[in-house]
N, C-alpha and C positions, 0 to 999 in steps of 0.2 A: 504494500500500500504506500502511496505517496500523496502529498498534499502540496498545493501552491496557492498563493494569493497575491493580489496586486492592488496597490493603493494609488490613487491620484490625490496628491496633497498640495495645499496652498504653500507657497514659499514664505512661511511664517515660522518663527521659532517654536511656537506651540505644537507644530506638526512633528517635531523630532521625537519628543517623548511618546507621542501616540504611536508612531511606527515602532519604536523600541518596545513598548509594552505589548503590542500585538505580536511581535516576534517572540518575546519571552513567554507569553501565554501559549502561543502555538507550540513552542518547543517543550514547555513544561507538560502540556496536555499530551503531546506525542511521546514523552518519556526520554527526552534528550538529557544527557548528563549536564548538571547545572554549570559546571566550569566552561564547557563548550558553549552553552547558551549565553553565558555572560560575555565571553570573548566576542561572539558574533553580534551581540546586542551593542557592545561598545563600538565595534567596527561599523555597524549600521548607523549608530548615532553620529559618528564622524562623517560618514558619507552623506547623510541627510543634512547635517550642519553645513557641509561644503555646498550642497545644492541650494540650500536656503540663502547662503551668503553670496555665492558666485553664479547661481543657476539661471540668470536672466535679468531682464530689465522690465519692471512692472509696467512700463509705458509702451512696450513694443508689441503688445498683442495679448490675447487671453491666455495662450499657452505658456507665455513667459512667466506668469504669476504662479505656476505650479510645477511640480516634479512628480516622478513616478517611482515607487518602490515595489519590486517583485521579489518574492521569496519562494524557493522550491525546496522541499524536504523530501528526500527519498530514503531508502534503506541504508545508503552509504554516506551521503553528504548533504549539506545544505548549500545552495547557491543563492546569492542575493545580488540584485542589480538595482542601482539607483541611477535614474536618467533625468537629466535636466535640459533646459533649452537655452543655456547660457552660451558664452563665447567659446567654451571648450578649454582644454588644457593647453598650456604653452607647447610649442612644437618640440622643445627639448625639456624633458622633466628629469631632474637629477634623482638617481636612485642609489641605494646602498649606504655605506657608513658616512660618506661625505654629506649626503643629503640629511642624514639623521643628525650629524653634528651641527649643521646649520639650523635645523629645525629646533634643536634643544635650546638654542640661544635666543629664539624669538618668542614673542607673546602668542602668536598664532602660527598656523601653517604646519602643525604637527599631525593633523588628521590623516593625511594620506600615508605618512610613515607608520602611524599607529595601525591603520588597516593592514598594511603589509606585514606588520609584526604579529597581528592577531589571527590572520587568515592563512590558509595553506597555499592558495593560488589567488593572485590579484591581477586584474586587467584594467587599465585606464585607456579609454579610447574616445576619440571625437567623432561626432556625426556631423560632417561638414554642413555648416549653415543651420544646424539643428541642435547643437549642444554637446554635452559630454555624458559618458556612461562609465560608472565605476561598478565593476562586477568582481565578486570574490566568493570563494567557497572554502569550506572546511569539512574535513572528514568527521563524521558524527560518532560519538560514543553514546551508549544508551544505558539507562537505568534498567535494572532487572525487571522483566515483565512489561517493558515499554510497548506501546500500541503499534508503532511503526517499525520497530526493530527489524533489521534484515534477517531473513530466515537462514 
């Protein structure tokens, strides 16, 4: 058995905890290990906060005032995608220890590095003229007797 859900959220700070709580409740109900759920919920919060802050211009049309979160849980992993309608990522994004060193010295800008640390696989991509997508996944661990646990 697997489940998925998708949310279309307004680019407002109040939408971030809503997405996080929905993910945590879904994973708890499914029987995902709490440590894995927590890691994914923090990563989701960072991706949503990035979409809220950088995901578009409220004056450039109705779609720029919102973003989308989609989560897929199956027997092996959880994949999460956060899609916005902003300008996208810079063409060269620093990764690895150098980027983390820079990020630790700033007040903001650590979200993407955190996502990379908390998830197993992370992809950042642009949709030309239509915004950015952050997708990440993590191998799931299950509590004993979990509803969705792989057979």
